[in-house]
GUPARO-146757 format. One record per residue (C-alpha): x, y, z; residue in one letter. Coordinates in steps of 0.5 Angstrom, whole numbers, plus 2048, in hexadecimal, padded with zeros to 3 digits. Example, Ala and Ser with C-alpha at 12.3 -4.5 7.8 and 13.67 -1.06 7.14 Angstrom:
# GUPARO-146757
8197F7810A 81B7FE80ES 
This chain:
# GUPARO-146757
8F093D8A1X 8F694189DX 8FC9438A2X 8FF94A8A0X 90694D8A1X 90894F8A8X 90A9568A8X 9109598ACX 90E95A8B3X 90C9618B6X 9079628B0X 9019638B4X 8FD9688B6X 8F99658BCX 8F795E8BEX 8F195E8BAX 8F595E8B4X 8FA9598B6X 8F49558B8X 8F19558B1X 8F89538AEX 8F994E8B2X 8F294B8B1X 8F394C8AAX 8FA9488A9X 8F99428AEX 8F593C8AFX 8EE93D8B3X 8F19388B8X 8F39398C0X 8FB9398C0X 8FA9368C7X 8F59308C6X 8F492F8BEX 8ED9308BFX 8E89358BBX 8E893C8BCX 8E29418BDX 8E09448B7X 8E294B8B5X 8DB94F8B8X 8DA94B8BEX 8DA9508C4X 8E094C8C7X 8E494C8C0X 8EA9518C2X 8EB94D8C9X 8EE9478C4X 8F494C8C3X 8F994B8C9X 8FF94F8CBX 90594A8CCX 90994F8D0X 9049548D3X 90395A8CFX 90495F8D5X 90B95C8D7X 90D95B8D0X 90B9618CCX 90F9608C6X 90C95A8C5X 90595B8C6X 90495C8BFX 9089578BDX 9059518B9X 90A94C8BCX 90794E8C3X 90094B8C2X 8FE9458C2X 8F79438C0X 8F393F8C6X 8EC93E8C8X 8E99438CDX 8E993D8D2X 8F093C8D0X 8F39438D1X 8F19438D8X 8F593D8DAX 8FB93E8D5X 90093C8D9X 8FE9358DAX 8FF9348D3X 9069328D1X 9069358C9X 90593C8CDX 90A93B8D2X 90F9398CDX 90D93F8C9X 90E9448CFX 9159418D0X 9179428C8X 9149498C8X 91794B8CFX 91E9498CCX 91D94D8C5X 91A9538CAX 9219538CEX 9259538C8X 9219598C5X 92295D8CBX 92A95B8CBX 92B95D8C3X 9289638C5X 92C9658CBX 
């Protein structure tokens, strides 16, 4: 699979556009377990895009591909049990706080 260069943050109009970009640019394996993901077109395909920082609480990170981990639907439901998820969450929280402090 050819990996495309990552664009700047904030260029996506909606989640579908961002999910399609992520699907085209990342390996199709779970970032939590390493297991193969469901194929595009599967009825649970979109459940494999896990927002690390909740999109309701962190609106500015909703369409940020760095805030998305690829995971199988059953992993998405118990994301807090995975070290990779918790590590990424802490890194993103620090980046978010830094972004907020820079703007104020």
